Structures are given as C-alpha cells and as structure tokens.
PDB file of N, CA, C, O and CB in Angstrom:
ATOM      1  N   MET A   1     138.749  97.841 118.124  1.00  0.00           N
ATOM      2  CA  MET A   1     138.476  97.508 117.361  1.00  0.00           C
ATOM      3  C   MET A   1     139.591  98.313 115.959  1.00  0.00           C
ATOM      4  O   MET A   1     139.173  99.266 115.301  1.00  0.00           O
ATOM      5  CB  MET A   1     137.088  97.603 117.598  1.00  0.00           C
ATOM      6  N   ALA A   2     140.786  97.784 115.770  1.00  0.00           N
ATOM      7  CA  ALA A   2     140.938  98.311 114.481  1.00  0.00           C
ATOM      8  C   ALA A   2     140.857  99.077 113.263  1.00  0.00           C
ATOM      9  O   ALA A   2     140.474  98.315 112.375  1.00  0.00           O
ATOM     10  CB  ALA A   2     140.868  98.028 114.315  1.00  0.00           C
ATOM     11  N   ARG A   3     141.021 100.095 112.877  1.00  0.00           N
ATOM     12  CA  ARG A   3     140.089 100.923 111.501  1.00  0.00           C
ATOM     13  C   ARG A   3     140.945 100.390 110.369  1.00  0.00           C
ATOM     14  O   ARG A   3     142.153 100.153 110.409  1.00  0.00           O
ATOM     15  CB  ARG A   3     140.071 102.984 111.456  1.00  0.00           C
ATOM     16  N   ARG A   4     140.255 100.268 109.530  1.00  0.00           N
ATOM     17  CA  ARG A   4     140.330  99.540 107.634  1.00  0.00           C
ATOM     18  C   ARG A   4     142.169 100.293 107.006  1.00  0.00           C
ATOM     19  O   ARG A   4     142.455 101.489 107.058  1.00  0.00           O
ATOM     20  CB  ARG A   4     138.282 100.724 106.084  1.00  0.00           C
ATOM     21  N   ILE A   5     142.606  99.770 106.759  1.00  0.00           N
ATOM     22  CA  ILE A   5     143.882 100.537 106.091  1.00  0.00           C
ATOM     23  C   ILE A   5     142.795 101.070 104.939  1.00  0.00           C
ATOM     24  O   ILE A   5     142.007 100.384 104.288  1.00  0.00           O
ATOM     25  CB  ILE A   5     145.502  99.404 105.453  1.00  0.00           C
ATOM     26  N   ARG A   6     143.023 102.616 104.895  1.00  0.00           N
ATOM     27  CA  ARG A   6     142.876 103.202 103.740  1.00  0.00           C
ATOM     28  C   ARG A   6     143.375 103.823 102.331  1.00  0.00           C
ATOM     29  O   ARG A   6     143.245 104.852 101.668  1.00  0.00           O
ATOM     30  CB  ARG A   6     142.585 103.655 104.068  1.00  0.00           C
ATOM     31  N   GLY A   7     144.213 102.205 102.264  1.00  0.00           N
ATOM     32  CA  GLY A   7     145.151 103.243 100.929  1.00  0.00           C
ATOM     33  C   GLY A   7     146.122 102.009 101.127  1.00  0.00           C
ATOM     34  O   GLY A   7     146.116 101.039 101.884  1.00  0.00           O
ATOM     35  N   PRO A   8     147.184 102.582  99.851  1.00  0.00           N
ATOM     36  CA  PRO A   8     148.300 101.559  99.458  1.00  0.00           C
ATOM     37  C   PRO A   8     149.734 102.288 100.996  1.00  0.00           C
ATOM     38  O   PRO A   8     150.282 103.374 100.805  1.00  0.00           O
ATOM     39  CB  PRO A   8     148.908 101.912  97.073  1.00  0.00           C
ATOM     40  N   VAL A   9     149.980 101.627 102.017  1.00  0.00           N
ATOM     41  CA  VAL A   9     150.917 102.245 102.543  1.00  0.00           C
ATOM     42  C   VAL A   9     152.022 101.214 102.557  1.00  0.00           C
ATOM     43  O   VAL A   9     152.006 100.533 103.583  1.00  0.00           O
ATOM     44  CB  VAL A   9     150.531 102.823 103.794  1.00  0.00           C
ATOM     45  N   ALA A  10     152.885 100.945 101.779  1.00  0.00           N
ATOM     46  CA  ALA A  10     154.208 100.144 101.329  1.00  0.00           C
ATOM     47  C   ALA A  10     154.925 101.362 100.840  1.00  0.00           C
ATOM     48  O   ALA A  10     154.805 102.114  99.873  1.00  0.00           O
ATOM     49  CB  ALA A  10     154.026  98.841 100.064  1.00  0.00           C
ATOM     50  N   GLY A  11     155.731 101.268 101.896  1.00  0.00           N
ATOM     51  CA  GLY A  11     157.263 102.596 102.041  1.00  0.00           C
ATOM     52  C   GLY A  11     156.183 104.238 102.382  1.00  0.00           C
ATOM     53  O   GLY A  11     156.592 105.311 101.937  1.00  0.00           O
ATOM     54  N   ARG A  12     155.370 104.191 102.876  1.00  0.00           N
ATOM     55  CA  ARG A  12     155.153 105.656 103.012  1.00  0.00           C
ATOM     56  C   ARG A  12     155.046 105.776 104.929  1.00  0.00           C
ATOM     57  O   ARG A  12     154.641 104.884 105.675  1.00  0.00           O
ATOM     58  CB  ARG A  12     153.461 106.190 101.976  1.00  0.00           C
ATOM     59  N   LEU A  13     155.521 107.082 105.307  1.00  0.00           N
ATOM     60  CA  LEU A  13     155.109 107.052 107.089  1.00  0.00           C
ATOM     61  C   LEU A  13     153.594 106.823 106.862  1.00  0.00           C
ATOM     62  O   LEU A  13     152.684 107.172 106.110  1.00  0.00           O
ATOM     63  CB  LEU A  13     155.451 108.785 108.196  1.00  0.00           C
ATOM     64  N   VAL A  14     153.893 105.865 108.174  1.00  0.00           N
ATOM     65  CA  VAL A  14     152.582 105.787 108.769  1.00  0.00           C
ATOM     66  C   VAL A  14     152.475 105.691 110.620  1.00  0.00           C
ATOM     67  O   VAL A  14     153.300 105.091 111.309  1.00  0.00           O
ATOM     68  CB  VAL A  14     151.946 104.417 108.038  1.00  0.00           C
ATOM     69  N   GLU A  15     151.500 106.289 111.053  1.00  0.00           N
ATOM     70  CA  GLU A  15     151.536 106.674 112.342  1.00  0.00           C
ATOM     71  C   GLU A  15     150.496 105.496 113.213  1.00  0.00           C
ATOM     72  O   GLU A  15     149.315 105.367 112.888  1.00  0.00           O
ATOM     73  CB  GLU A  15     151.038 108.329 112.395  1.00  0.00           C
ATOM     74  N   VAL A  16     151.075 104.745 114.260  1.00  0.00           N
ATOM     75  CA  VAL A  16     150.594 103.477 114.804  1.00  0.00           C
ATOM     76  C   VAL A  16     150.688 103.701 115.964  1.00  0.00           C
ATOM     77  O   VAL A  16     151.807 103.879 116.447  1.00  0.00           O
ATOM     78  CB  VAL A  16     151.199 102.281 114.479  1.00  0.00           C
ATOM     79  N   THR A  17     149.217 103.775 116.974  1.00  0.00           N
ATOM     80  CA  THR A  17     148.650 104.002 117.859  1.00  0.00           C
ATOM     81  C   THR A  17     148.147 102.674 118.606  1.00  0.00           C
ATOM     82  O   THR A  17     147.015 102.484 118.159  1.00  0.00           O
ATOM     83  CB  THR A  17     147.817 104.862 117.454  1.00  0.00           C
ATOM     84  N   THR A  18     148.532 101.392 119.782  1.00  0.00           N
ATOM     85  CA  THR A  18     148.315 100.578 120.417  1.00  0.00           C
ATOM     86  C   THR A  18     148.008 101.219 121.884  1.00  0.00           C
ATOM     87  O   THR A  18     148.809 102.018 122.368  1.00  0.00           O
ATOM     88  CB  THR A  18     149.291  99.696 120.211  1.00  0.00           C
ATOM     89  N   ARG A  19     147.060 100.918 122.435  1.00  0.00           N
ATOM     90  CA  ARG A  19     147.007 100.734 123.502  1.00  0.00           C
ATOM     91  C   ARG A  19     146.349  99.561 124.099  1.00  0.00           C
ATOM     92  O   ARG A  19     145.795  98.649 123.486  1.00  0.00           O
ATOM     93  CB  ARG A  19     146.666 101.654 123.819  1.00  0.00           C
ATOM     94  N   THR A  20     146.509  99.727 125.668  1.00  0.00           N
ATOM     95  CA  THR A  20     146.640  98.796 126.980  1.00  0.00           C
ATOM     96  C   THR A  20     145.343  98.173 126.794  1.00  0.00           C
ATOM     97  O   THR A  20     144.425  98.702 126.169  1.00  0.00           O
ATOM     98  CB  THR A  20     146.838  99.582 128.576  1.00  0.00           C
ATOM     99  N   ILE A  21     145.280  96.808 127.464  1.00  0.00           N
ATOM    100  CA  ILE A  21     143.941  96.457 127.443  1.00  0.00           C
ATOM    101  C   ILE A  21     143.429  97.676 128.464  1.00  0.00           C
ATOM    102  O   ILE A  21     144.263  98.464 128.911  1.00  0.00           O
ATOM    103  CB  ILE A  21     143.652  94.796 127.933  1.00  0.00           C
ATOM    104  N   HIS A  22     142.186  97.777 128.770  1.00  0.00           N
ATOM    105  CA  HIS A  22     141.348  98.548 129.768  1.00  0.00           C
ATOM    106  C   HIS A  22     142.203  99.942 129.487  1.00  0.00           C
ATOM    107  O   HIS A  22     141.432 100.671 130.111  1.00  0.00           O
ATOM    108  CB  HIS A  22     141.347  97.873 131.550  1.00  0.00           C
ATOM    109  N   GLY A  23     143.111 100.747 129.063  1.00  0.00           N
ATOM    110  CA  GLY A  23     143.735 102.078 129.181  1.00  0.00           C
ATOM    111  C   GLY A  23     144.624 101.668 130.522  1.00  0.00           C
ATOM    112  O   GLY A  23     144.927 102.784 130.944  1.00  0.00           O
ATOM    113  N   ARG A  24     145.105 100.886 131.261  1.00  0.00           N
ATOM    114  CA  ARG A  24     145.375 100.196 132.287  1.00  0.00           C
ATOM    115  C   ARG A  24     146.683 100.653 132.418  1.00  0.00           C
ATOM    116  O   ARG A  24     147.471 100.097 131.653  1.00  0.00           O
ATOM    117  CB  ARG A  24     145.148  98.795 132.201  1.00  0.00           C
ATOM    118  N   PHE A  25     147.193 101.576 133.224  1.00  0.00           N
ATOM    119  CA  PHE A  25     149.524 101.935 133.449  1.00  0.00           C
ATOM    120  C   PHE A  25     150.150 100.930 133.508  1.00  0.00           C
ATOM    121  O   PHE A  25     150.711 100.723 134.585  1.00  0.00           O
ATOM    122  CB  PHE A  25     150.365 102.680 135.041  1.00  0.00           C
ATOM    123  N   PHE A  26     150.333  99.813 132.307  1.00  0.00           N
ATOM    124  CA  PHE A  26     150.986  99.015 132.610  1.00  0.00           C
ATOM    125  C   PHE A  26     152.257  98.907 132.298  1.00  0.00           C
ATOM    126  O   PHE A  26     153.041  98.165 132.889  1.00  0.00           O
ATOM    127  CB  PHE A  26     150.505  98.278 132.400  1.00  0.00           C
ATOM    128  N   LEU A  27     152.643  99.916 130.996  1.00  0.00           N
ATOM    129  CA  LEU A  27     153.662 100.704 130.848  1.00  0.00           C
ATOM    130  C   LEU A  27     154.439 101.753 131.379  1.00  0.00           C
ATOM    131  O   LEU A  27     155.033 102.569 130.674  1.00  0.00           O
ATOM    132  CB  LEU A  27     153.487 100.967 130.211  1.00  0.00           C
ATOM    133  N   ARG A  28     154.446 101.743 132.942  1.00  0.00           N
ATOM    134  CA  ARG A  28     155.143 102.648 133.382  1.00  0.00           C
ATOM    135  C   ARG A  28     156.098 102.658 133.390  1.00  0.00           C
ATOM    136  O   ARG A  28     156.780 101.638 133.297  1.00  0.00           O
ATOM    137  CB  ARG A  28     155.022 102.915 134.127  1.00  0.00           C
ATOM    138  N   PRO A  29     156.539 103.796 133.501  1.00  0.00           N
ATOM    139  CA  PRO A  29     158.467 103.898 133.029  1.00  0.00           C
ATOM    140  C   PRO A  29     158.716 103.227 133.884  1.00  0.00           C
ATOM    141  O   PRO A  29     157.891 103.179 134.796  1.00  0.00           O
ATOM    142  CB  PRO A  29     159.561 105.349 133.067  1.00  0.00           C
ATOM    143  N   GLY A  30     160.100 102.310 133.998  1.00  0.00           N
ATOM    144  CA  GLY A  30     161.379 102.320 135.371  1.00  0.00           C
ATOM    145  C   GLY A  30     162.261 101.038 134.068  1.00  0.00           C
ATOM    146  O   GLY A  30     162.019 100.400 133.043  1.00  0.00           O
ATOM    147  N   PRO A  31     163.551 101.365 135.236  1.00  0.00           N
ATOM    148  CA  PRO A  31     164.390 100.394 134.423  1.00  0.00           C
ATOM    149  C   PRO A  31     164.164  98.907 133.741  1.00  0.00           C
ATOM    150  O   PRO A  31     164.802  98.486 132.775  1.00  0.00           O
ATOM    151  CB  PRO A  31     165.307 100.207 135.184  1.00  0.00           C
ATOM    152  N   GLN A  32     163.304  98.325 134.323  1.00  0.00           N
ATOM    153  CA  GLN A  32     163.228  96.869 133.982  1.00  0.00           C
ATOM    154  C   GLN A  32     161.659  96.848 132.828  1.00  0.00           C
ATOM    155  O   GLN A  32     161.645  95.783 132.211  1.00  0.00           O
ATOM    156  CB  GLN A  32     163.060  95.794 135.742  1.00  0.00           C
ATOM    157  N   VAL A  33     160.979  97.357 132.625  1.00  0.00           N
ATOM    158  CA  VAL A  33     160.005  98.302 131.999  1.00  0.00           C
ATOM    159  C   VAL A  33     160.710  98.686 130.595  1.00  0.00           C
ATOM    160  O   VAL A  33     160.302  98.129 129.575  1.00  0.00           O
ATOM    161  CB  VAL A  33     159.703  99.684 133.007  1.00  0.00           C
ATOM    162  N   ASN A  34     161.699  99.573 130.530  1.00  0.00           N
ATOM    163  CA  ASN A  34     162.312 100.151 130.222  1.00  0.00           C
ATOM    164  C   ASN A  34     162.970  99.207 128.881  1.00  0.00           C
ATOM    165  O   ASN A  34     162.974  99.080 127.657  1.00  0.00           O
ATOM    166  CB  ASN A  34     162.926 100.629 131.332  1.00  0.00           C
ATOM    167  N   ALA A  35     163.479  98.706 130.107  1.00  0.00           N
ATOM    168  CA  ALA A  35     164.517  96.919 129.032  1.00  0.00           C
ATOM    169  C   ALA A  35     163.904  96.351 127.952  1.00  0.00           C
ATOM    170  O   ALA A  35     164.088  96.411 126.736  1.00  0.00           O
ATOM    171  CB  ALA A  35     164.670  95.173 129.987  1.00  0.00           C
ATOM    172  N   ILE A  36     163.021  95.704 128.775  1.00  0.00           N
ATOM    173  CA  ILE A  36     161.551  95.009 128.168  1.00  0.00           C
ATOM    174  C   ILE A  36     161.184  95.353 126.624  1.00  0.00           C
ATOM    175  O   ILE A  36     161.339  94.734 125.571  1.00  0.00           O
ATOM    176  CB  ILE A  36     160.167  95.621 129.102  1.00  0.00           C
ATOM    177  N   ILE A  37     160.688  96.481 126.922  1.00  0.00           N
ATOM    178  CA  ILE A  37     160.167  97.260 125.499  1.00  0.00           C
ATOM    179  C   ILE A  37     160.837  97.948 124.639  1.00  0.00           C
ATOM    180  O   ILE A  37     160.205  98.582 123.794  1.00  0.00           O
ATOM    181  CB  ILE A  37     159.328  98.146 125.668  1.00  0.00           C
ATOM    182  N   LYS A  38     162.206  97.985 124.651  1.00  0.00           N
ATOM    183  CA  LYS A  38     163.632  98.055 123.831  1.00  0.00           C
ATOM    184  C   LYS A  38     163.597  96.953 123.274  1.00  0.00           C
ATOM    185  O   LYS A  38     163.773  96.780 122.068  1.00  0.00           O
ATOM    186  CB  LYS A  38     165.009  98.211 124.580  1.00  0.00           C
ATOM    187  N   GLY A  39     163.448  96.400 123.803  1.00  0.00           N
ATOM    188  CA  GLY A  39     164.495  94.625 123.714  1.00  0.00           C
ATOM    189  C   GLY A  39     163.196  93.960 122.582  1.00  0.00           C
ATOM    190  O   GLY A  39     163.367  93.850 121.368  1.00  0.00           O
ATOM    191  N   VAL A  40     161.961  93.587 123.294  1.00  0.00           N
ATOM    192  CA  VAL A  40     160.553  93.271 122.373  1.00  0.00           C
ATOM    193  C   VAL A  40     160.523  95.060 120.715  1.00  0.00           C
ATOM    194  O   VAL A  40     159.930  95.084 119.636  1.00  0.00           O
ATOM    195  CB  VAL A  40     158.503  93.468 124.219  1.00  0.00           C
ATOM    196  N   ILE A  41     161.025  95.655 121.080  1.00  0.00           N
ATOM    197  CA  ILE A  41     161.002  96.952 119.836  1.00  0.00           C
ATOM    198  C   ILE A  41     161.613  95.968 119.087  1.00  0.00           C
ATOM    199  O   ILE A  41     161.067  95.118 118.383  1.00  0.00           O
ATOM    200  CB  ILE A  41     161.938  98.674 119.984  1.00  0.00           C
ATOM    201  N   GLY A  42     163.118  96.198 119.351  1.00  0.00           N
ATOM    202  CA  GLY A  42     163.923  95.395 118.471  1.00  0.00           C
ATOM    203  C   GLY A  42     164.632  94.268 117.556  1.00  0.00           C
ATOM    204  O   GLY A  42     165.412  94.105 116.617  1.00  0.00           O
ATOM    205  N   ARG A  43     163.405  93.281 118.955  1.00  0.00           N
ATOM    206  CA  ARG A  43     163.405  92.488 118.474  1.00  0.00           C
ATOM    207  C   ARG A  43     162.120  91.922 117.241  1.00  0.00           C
ATOM    208  O   ARG A  43     162.041  90.838 116.664  1.00  0.00           O
ATOM    209  CB  ARG A  43     163.688  91.984 119.462  1.00  0.00           C
ATOM    210  N   ALA A  44     161.166  93.222 117.146  1.00  0.00           N
ATOM    211  CA  ALA A  44     160.306  93.088 116.063  1.00  0.00           C
ATOM    212  C   ALA A  44     161.130  93.347 114.729  1.00  0.00           C
ATOM    213  O   ALA A  44     161.280  92.732 113.674  1.00  0.00           O
ATOM    214  CB  ALA A  44     159.105  94.061 116.235  1.00  0.00           C
ATOM    215  N   GLN A  45     161.658  94.702 115.336  1.00  0.00           N
ATOM    216  CA  GLN A  45     162.300  95.420 114.050  1.00  0.00           C
ATOM    217  C   GLN A  45     163.383  94.568 113.229  1.00  0.00           C
ATOM    218  O   GLN A  45     163.667  94.771 112.049  1.00  0.00           O
ATOM    219  CB  GLN A  45     163.060  96.794 114.535  1.00  0.00           C
ATOM    220  N   ALA A  46     164.061  93.366 114.230  1.00  0.00           N
ATOM    221  CA  ALA A  46     164.609  92.536 113.706  1.00  0.00           C
ATOM    222  C   ALA A  46     164.321  91.587 112.295  1.00  0.00           C
ATOM    223  O   ALA A  46     164.856  91.410 111.201  1.00  0.00           O
ATOM    224  CB  ALA A  46     164.684  92.040 114.613  1.00  0.00           C
ATOM    225  N   ARG A  47     163.230  91.141 112.983  1.00  0.00           N
ATOM    226  CA  ARG A  47     162.264  90.245 112.680  1.00  0.00           C
ATOM    227  C   ARG A  47     161.689  90.373 111.443  1.00  0.00           C
ATOM    228  O   ARG A  47     161.711  89.511 110.565  1.00  0.00           O
ATOM    229  CB  ARG A  47     161.359  90.262 113.548  1.00  0.00           C
ATOM    230  N   TYR A  48     161.095  91.622 111.369  1.00  0.00           N
ATOM    231  CA  TYR A  48     160.107  92.043 110.320  1.00  0.00           C
ATOM    232  C   TYR A  48     160.668  93.414 109.279  1.00  0.00           C
ATOM    233  O   TYR A  48     159.900  94.258 108.816  1.00  0.00           O
ATOM    234  CB  TYR A  48     158.661  92.484 111.215  1.00  0.00           C
ATOM    235  N   GLY A  49     161.827  93.395 109.106  1.00  0.00           N
ATOM    236  CA  GLY A  49     162.536  94.282 108.786  1.00  0.00           C
ATOM    237  C   GLY A  49     162.188  95.990 108.553  1.00  0.00           C
ATOM    238  O   GLY A  49     162.749  96.598 107.641  1.00  0.00           O
ATOM    239  N   MET A  50     160.841  96.932 109.825  1.00  0.00           N
ATOM    240  CA  MET A  50     160.237  97.787 109.717  1.00  0.00           C
ATOM    241  C   MET A  50     160.659  98.428 109.752  1.00  0.00           C
ATOM    242  O   MET A  50     161.163  98.502 110.872  1.00  0.00           O
ATOM    243  CB  MET A  50     159.608  97.942 110.073  1.00  0.00           C
ATOM    244  N   THR A  51     161.096  99.756 108.748  1.00  0.00           N
ATOM    245  CA  THR A  51     161.537 101.052 110.001  1.00  0.00           C
ATOM    246  C   THR A  51     160.894 101.365 110.840  1.00  0.00           C
ATOM    247  O   THR A  51     159.762 100.892 110.939  1.00  0.00           O
ATOM    248  CB  THR A  51     161.731 102.303 109.693  1.00  0.00           C
ATOM    249  N   ILE A  52     161.482 102.469 111.941  1.00  0.00           N
ATOM    250  CA  ILE A  52     160.749 103.080 112.721  1.00  0.00           C
ATOM    251  C   ILE A  52     161.655 104.140 113.436  1.00  0.00           C
ATOM    252  O   ILE A  52     162.476 104.206 114.352  1.00  0.00           O
ATOM    253  CB  ILE A  52     160.071 102.137 113.553  1.00  0.00           C
ATOM    254  N   PHE A  53     160.997 104.991 112.433  1.00  0.00           N
ATOM    255  CA  PHE A  53     161.366 106.322 113.164  1.00  0.00           C
ATOM    256  C   PHE A  53     161.264 107.466 114.104  1.00  0.00           C
ATOM    257  O   PHE A  53     161.869 108.532 114.216  1.00  0.00           O
ATOM    258  CB  PHE A  53     161.388 106.706 112.747  1.00  0.00           C
ATOM    259  N   ALA A  54     159.870 106.631 115.020  1.00  0.00           N
ATOM    260  CA  ALA A  54     159.936 107.214 116.374  1.00  0.00           C
ATOM    261  C   ALA A  54     159.129 106.663 116.909  1.00  0.00           C
ATOM    262  O   ALA A  54     158.121 106.245 116.338  1.00  0.00           O
ATOM    263  CB  ALA A  54     159.793 108.501 116.600  1.00  0.00           C
ATOM    264  N   LEU A  55     159.428 106.487 118.447  1.00  0.00           N
ATOM    265  CA  LEU A  55     158.343 105.423 119.037  1.00  0.00           C
ATOM    266  C   LEU A  55     158.310 106.494 121.035  1.00  0.00           C
ATOM    267  O   LEU A  55     159.237 106.681 121.824  1.00  0.00           O
ATOM    268  CB  LEU A  55     159.352 102.987 118.991  1.00  0.00           C
ATOM    269  N   ILE A  56     157.239 106.794 121.094  1.00  0.00           N
ATOM    270  CA  ILE A  56     156.718 107.357 122.710  1.00  0.00           C
ATOM    271  C   ILE A  56     156.247 106.106 123.111  1.00  0.00           C
ATOM    272  O   ILE A  56     155.485 105.389 122.462  1.00  0.00           O
ATOM    273  CB  ILE A  56     155.367 108.675 122.877  1.00  0.00           C
ATOM    274  N   VAL A  57     156.781 105.847 124.322  1.00  0.00           N
ATOM    275  CA  VAL A  57     155.929 104.980 125.183  1.00  0.00           C
ATOM    276  C   VAL A  57     155.341 105.597 126.667  1.00  0.00           C
ATOM    277  O   VAL A  57     156.071 106.040 127.553  1.00  0.00           O
ATOM    278  CB  VAL A  57     156.822 103.712 125.474  1.00  0.00           C
ATOM    279  N   MET A  58     153.851 105.520 126.726  1.00  0.00           N
ATOM    280  CA  MET A  58     153.047 106.349 127.526  1.00  0.00           C
ATOM    281  C   MET A  58     153.058 104.858 128.180  1.00  0.00           C
ATOM    282  O   MET A  58     153.453 103.786 127.722  1.00  0.00           O
ATOM    283  CB  MET A  58     151.573 107.314 126.933  1.00  0.00           C
ATOM    284  N   SER A  59     152.142 105.403 130.133  1.00  0.00           N
ATOM    285  CA  SER A  59     151.710 104.184 130.687  1.00  0.00           C
ATOM    286  C   SER A  59     150.522 103.384 130.578  1.00  0.00           C
ATOM    287  O   SER A  59     150.108 102.543 131.376  1.00  0.00           O
ATOM    288  CB  SER A  59     151.771 104.334 131.702  1.00  0.00           C
ATOM    289  N   GLY A  60     149.904 103.850 129.210  1.00  0.00           N
ATOM    290  CA  GLY A  60     148.650 103.439 128.738  1.00  0.00           C
ATOM    291  C   GLY A  60     148.596 102.915 127.351  1.00  0.00           C
ATOM    292  O   GLY A  60     147.681 102.331 126.771  1.00  0.00           O
ATOM    293  N   HIS A  61     149.714 103.234 126.972  1.00  0.00           N
ATOM    294  CA  HIS A  61     149.524 103.335 125.038  1.00  0.00           C
ATOM    295  C   HIS A  61     150.373 103.586 124.659  1.00  0.00           C
ATOM    296  O   HIS A  61     151.165 103.936 125.535  1.00  0.00           O
ATOM    297  CB  HIS A  61     148.696 104.256 124.222  1.00  0.00           C
ATOM    298  N   HIS A  62     150.887 103.636 123.352  1.00  0.00           N
ATOM    299  CA  HIS A  62     152.027 103.930 122.531  1.00  0.00           C
ATOM    300  C   HIS A  62     151.512 104.979 121.463  1.00  0.00           C
ATOM    301  O   HIS A  62     150.362 105.384 121.293  1.00  0.00           O
ATOM    302  CB  HIS A  62     152.635 102.574 121.858  1.00  0.00           C
ATOM    303  N   HIS A  63     152.904 105.374 120.656  1.00  0.00           N
ATOM    304  CA  HIS A  63     152.535 105.904 119.159  1.00  0.00           C
ATOM    305  C   HIS A  63     154.511 105.801 118.497  1.00  0.00           C
ATOM    306  O   HIS A  63     155.587 106.280 118.853  1.00  0.00           O
ATOM    307  CB  HIS A  63     151.552 108.127 119.255  1.00  0.00           C
ATOM    308  N   GLY A  64     154.014 104.886 117.408  1.00  0.00           N
ATOM    309  CA  GLY A  64     155.083 105.013 116.801  1.00  0.00           C
ATOM    310  C   GLY A  64     155.025 105.867 115.300  1.00  0.00           C
ATOM    311  O   GLY A  64     153.847 106.061 115.003  1.00  0.00           O
ATOM    312  N   LEU A  65     155.851 106.353 114.412  1.00  0.00           N
ATOM    313  CA  LEU A  65     155.976 106.332 113.235  1.00  0.00           C
ATOM    314  C   LEU A  65     156.884 105.239 112.518  1.00  0.00           C
ATOM    315  O   LEU A  65     158.002 105.112 113.018  1.00  0.00           O
ATOM    316  CB  LEU A  65     156.298 107.482 113.023  1.00  0.00           C
ATOM    317  N   VAL A  66     156.579 104.413 111.407  1.00  0.00           N
ATOM    318  CA  VAL A  66     156.803 103.738 111.265  1.00  0.00           C
ATOM    319  C   VAL A  66     156.850 103.148 109.320  1.00  0.00           C
ATOM    320  O   VAL A  66     155.774 102.998 108.743  1.00  0.00           O
ATOM    321  CB  VAL A  66     156.187 103.424 112.294  1.00  0.00           C
ATOM    322  N   VAL A  67     157.622 102.999 108.885  1.00  0.00           N
ATOM    323  CA  VAL A  67     157.246 102.539 107.115  1.00  0.00           C
ATOM    324  C   VAL A  67     156.976 101.216 106.990  1.00  0.00           C
ATOM    325  O   VAL A  67     157.873 100.406 107.224  1.00  0.00           O
ATOM    326  CB  VAL A  67     158.511 102.742 105.958  1.00  0.00           C
ATOM    327  N   PRO A  68     155.837 100.835 106.645  1.00  0.00           N
ATOM    328  CA  PRO A  68     156.357  99.090 106.450  1.00  0.00           C
ATOM    329  C   PRO A  68     156.775  99.137 105.092  1.00  0.00           C
ATOM    330  O   PRO A  68     157.002 100.141 104.418  1.00  0.00           O
ATOM    331  CB  PRO A  68     155.041  97.709 106.635  1.00  0.00           C
ATOM    332  N   THR A  69     156.865  97.714 104.700  1.00  0.00           N
ATOM    333  CA  THR A  69     157.397  97.450 103.274  1.00  0.00           C
ATOM    334  C   THR A  69     156.111  96.648 103.018  1.00  0.00           C
ATOM    335  O   THR A  69     156.220  96.045 101.950  1.00  0.00           O
ATOM    336  CB  THR A  69     159.023  96.586 103.048  1.00  0.00           C
ATOM    337  N   SER A  70     154.856  96.412 103.660  1.00  0.00           N
ATOM    338  CA  SER A  70     153.622  96.198 102.650  1.00  0.00           C
ATOM    339  C   SER A  70     152.676  96.169 104.020  1.00  0.00           C
ATOM    340  O   SER A  70     153.010  96.121 105.204  1.00  0.00           O
ATOM    341  CB  SER A  70     153.620  94.550 101.434  1.00  0.00           C
ATOM    342  N   SER A  71     151.199  96.225 103.312  1.00  0.00           N
ATOM    343  CA  SER A  71     149.924  96.634 104.156  1.00  0.00           C
ATOM    344  C   SER A  71     150.635  95.584 105.510  1.00  0.00           C
ATOM    345  O   SER A  71     150.872  95.873 106.683  1.00  0.00           O
ATOM    346  CB  SER A  71     147.976  96.079 103.292  1.00  0.00           C
ATOM    347  N   ARG A  72     150.843  94.194 104.681  1.00  0.00           N
ATOM    348  CA  ARG A  72     150.319  92.904 106.172  1.00  0.00           C
ATOM    349  C   ARG A  72     151.250  93.602 107.510  1.00  0.00           C
ATOM    350  O   ARG A  72     150.783  93.496 108.644  1.00  0.00           O
ATOM    351  CB  ARG A  72     151.131  90.576 105.809  1.00  0.00           C
ATOM    352  N   GLN A  73     152.384  94.208 107.327  1.00  0.00           N
ATOM    353  CA  GLN A  73     153.131  94.621 108.396  1.00  0.00           C
ATOM    354  C   GLN A  73     152.924  95.223 109.966  1.00  0.00           C
ATOM    355  O   GLN A  73     153.521  95.215 111.042  1.00  0.00           O
ATOM    356  CB  GLN A  73     153.664  95.342 107.843  1.00  0.00           C
ATOM    357  N   LEU A  74     151.519  95.819 109.297  1.00  0.00           N
ATOM    358  CA  LEU A  74     151.258  96.567 110.156  1.00  0.00           C
ATOM    359  C   LEU A  74     150.161  95.651 110.999  1.00  0.00           C
ATOM    360  O   LEU A  74     149.501  96.357 111.763  1.00  0.00           O
ATOM    361  CB  LEU A  74     150.877  97.909 109.570  1.00  0.00           C
ATOM    362  N   SER A  75     149.867  94.471 111.033  1.00  0.00           N
ATOM    363  CA  SER A  75     149.039  93.695 111.870  1.00  0.00           C
ATOM    364  C   SER A  75     149.948  93.173 112.429  1.00  0.00           C
ATOM    365  O   SER A  75     149.735  92.347 113.317  1.00  0.00           O
ATOM    366  CB  SER A  75     148.075  92.822 111.381  1.00  0.00           C
TER     367      SER A  75
END
C-alpha cells in the first residue's frame, strides 16, 4: 500500500521505491532486461517530463531520485 504524500513535492527531490509483485526477482540484470528498463524509463521521462537524477534497479525492486513538477506525477 502506498503512503500518503506528506506535503508539497513539486520541485523537490523525492526518493521513490517500487517493488515487484511478491518481491520476486523479475528484474534480474541481463542485456534484454536492461534494454527494456532503459526504454520504459526513457519513454516515461519523455512523456511526463519528470527529471530523473538517479535510478538503481535491483532484482526485486528499484529506487529513483526524481523531481516531479506536481504531486500527481508521482502516481
């Protein structure tokens, strides 16, 4: 379950963590998985215009440091 946003986030650096279903290792590194992740993140950034400072993808989850322009972008 997601946590409530605790205050205004527009223009602030936010850390976002997302887990895979049941914490399963669906994101194991490999050429094909890496290419898919880069494509999805690149397309999302181009479509929604959120600034991404850092992204680390592990087998069962990922962390991102982002700056949204509105609270709605985090969903």
